[in-house]
C-alpha positions in Angstrom: 10.8 8.3 -20.5 13.6 7.9 -18.0 14.3 4.4 -16.4 13.4 4.1 -12.8 16.3 3.1 -10.5 15.4 -0.1 -8.7 16.8 0.3 -5.2 16.3 -3.5 -4.6 17.1 -5.0 -8.0 18.4 -8.2 -6.5 15.4 -8.7 -4.2 11.9 -9.6 -5.1 8.7 -10.8 -3.3 5.2 -11.3 -4.6 2.0 -11.6 -2.8 1.0 -14.5 -5.1 2.8 -17.1 -2.9 0.5 -16.2 0.0 -2.8 -16.2 -1.9 -5.1 -19.2 -2.2 -5.3 -20.5 -5.8 -8.6 -18.9 -6.6 -7.4 -15.5 -5.5 -4.1 -15.9 -7.4 -6.1 -16.5 -10.6 -8.5 -13.6 -9.9 -5.6 -11.2 -9.4 -3.8 -12.3 -12.5 -7.0 -12.0 -14.6 -7.8 -8.6 -13.2 -4.3 -7.3 -13.8 -4.6 -8.5 -17.4 -7.7 -6.4 -17.7 -5.6 -3.2 -17.1 -2.6 -4.3 -19.2 -3.2 -1.5 -21.7 -2.2 1.1 -19.1 1.4 -0.4 -18.7 3.9 1.7 -20.5 7.2 0.6 -19.0 9.5 -2.1 -20.5 11.5 -3.0 -17.4 10.2 -4.4 -14.1 11.3 -2.7 -10.9 10.3 -3.1 -7.3 7.0 -1.3 -6.6 8.6 0.8 -3.8 11.2 2.0 -6.2 8.6 2.7 -9.0 6.2 4.7 -6.9 7.9 8.0 -6.5 5.3 10.4 -5.2 5.9 12.4 -2.0 4.7 9.6 0.3 7.2 7.1 -1.2 10.0 9.6 -1.1 9.4 10.1 2.6 9.1 6.4 3.5 12.5 5.1 4.4 13.0 2.2 2.0 15.9 0.7 3.9 13.7 0.4 7.1 10.9 -1.1 5.0 13.4 -3.7 3.7 14.9 -4.5 7.1 11.4 -4.7 8.7 10.2 -7.1 6.0 13.3 -9.3 5.8 13.3 -9.7 9.6 9.5 -10.6 9.6 8.6 -7.5 11.7 6.4 -5.8 9.1 5.0 -6.1 5.6 4.2 -3.2 3.2 1.5 -3.5 0.5 0.7 -0.8 -2.0 -2.8 -0.4 -3.4 -2.3 0.3 -7.1 -4.9 1.3 -9.8 -3.4 -1.1 -12.3 -2.0 -4.0 -10.3 -4.7 -3.9 -7.6 -2.4 -4.7 -4.7 1.4 -5.2 -4.9 4.0 -6.0 -2.3 6.6 -3.2 -1.9 9.3 -5.6 -3.4 7.2 -7.0 -6.2 8.6 -6.3 -9.6 6.2 -4.3 -11.8 6.3 -2.0 -14.8 5.6 1.7 -15.1 2.0 2.5 -15.8 -0.2 5.5 -16.6 -3.6 6.3 -15.2 -6.0 9.2 -15.5 -7.4 9.3 -11.9 -7.8 6.6 -9.3 -11.5 6.6 -8.4 -12.8 4.6 -11.4 -10.1 2.0 -10.8 -11.0 1.7 -7.1 -14.6 1.0 -8.2 -13.5 -1.7 -10.6 -11.2 -3.3 -8.1 -14.0 -3.4 -5.5 -16.3 -5.1 -7.9 -13.5 -7.6 -8.6 -13.2 -8.4 -4.8 -9.9 -6.8 -3.9 -10.9 -6.6 -0.2 -11.5 -10.4 -0.1 -8.1 -10.9 -1.8 -6.4 -8.7 0.7 -8.1 -10.5 3.6 -6.9 -13.8 2.2 -3.3 -12.5 2.0 -3.4 -11.1 5.6 -4.7 -14.3 7.0 -2.2 -16.5 5.1 0.7 -14.2 6.3 -0.7 -14.6 9.9 -0.7 -10.9 10.5 -1.5 -9.7 14.0 -2.1 -6.1 13.1 -2.9 -4.3 9.9 -2.4 -0.5 9.4 -3.8 1.6 6.5 -2.4 5.1 5.9 -4.5 7.4 3.7 -5.2 11.0 3.1 -8.8 11.9 4.0 -10.0 12.1 0.4 -8.3 9.0 -0.9 -10.6 6.7 -2.9 -8.6 3.8 -1.5 -10.1 4.3 1.9 -13.2 2.4 0.7 -11.0 -0.7 0.0 -9.3 -0.5 3.4 -12.6 -0.1 5.3 -14.1 -3.1 3.6 -10.9 -5.1 4.4 -11.3 -4.0 8.1 -14.8 -5.5 8.2 -13.5 -8.8 6.8 -10.7 -9.2 9.3 -11.9 -11.2 12.3 -9.5 -11.6 15.2 -6.9 -9.3 13.5 -6.6 -5.8 14.8 -6.8 -3.2 12.0 -6.1 0.5 12.2 -7.0 3.2 9.8 -4.7 6.2 10.0 -5.3 9.6 8.5 -4.3 13.2 9.2 -7.1 14.8 11.2 -5.8 18.4 11.1 -2.6 20.2 10.3 -1.6 23.8 11.3 -0.9 24.2 7.6 -3.5 22.5 5.5 -1.3 22.0 2.4 -1.7 18.6 0.8 2.0 17.9 0.7 2.2 18.4 4.5 -0.5 15.8 5.0 1.3 13.3 2.7 4.6 14.0 4.3 3.1 13.4 7.8 1.7 10.0 6.6 5.1 9.0 5.3 6.7 9.9 8.6 4.0 8.0 10.5 4.8 4.9 8.5 8.5 5.3 9.3 7.7 5.8 13.0 5.6 2.7 13.1 8.3 0.6 11.5 11.1 2.0 13.8 9.2 2.3 17.1 6.2 -0.1 16.7 3.5 2.5 17.3 1.9 5.5 15.5 2.3 8.8 17.3 -0.6 11.1 17.9 1.2 14.2 16.4 3.8 14.4 13.7 5.3 17.8 12.7 2.3 20.1 13.0 -0.3 17.4 12.1 -2.7 15.5 14.4 -3.2 12.0 13.3 -6.5 10.2 13.7 -6.6 6.5 14.3 -9.6 4.3 14.2 -9.5 0.6 14.9 -11.5 -2.5 14.6 
């Protein structure tokens, strides 16, 4: 197993500092439940560890600049850690599909925990970017219902000229970059039409 390069080895941020005590405890206990899935020895920032196509497209330097200048915050839904901040240090893990983990995290109240974090960070807008068939959509929709007086936007790819999955994922990554750089999500990226619903 090759070590992951941590692009932000000297920088760390955890959501724990912005969760009420009950939610901190709940998240720690829930993460303990999945500890057997952790296979890594060294901790690295979540945005460095997650290396699927979406995370290779997202401009990590823009994420860092946006966060350190208080313009934006990036959270990652994780089957093992529940939710992690992009700059939270975590270890490599293995899973055999996300759906069963989403169901467990929903029973554990991950949507309430996320709402607590969003409120404590005093967010004005919340965006969720997901492929159409992502099991994590369920968590985000539940979060949207819990956020009163905070605009929340669900972004997905409605249609692409080429329907290949990697094009959908690439378009979502580019949409995140566009939002961070230009403060809005475009209607079209490459050959894909994005669909945005809000609450």
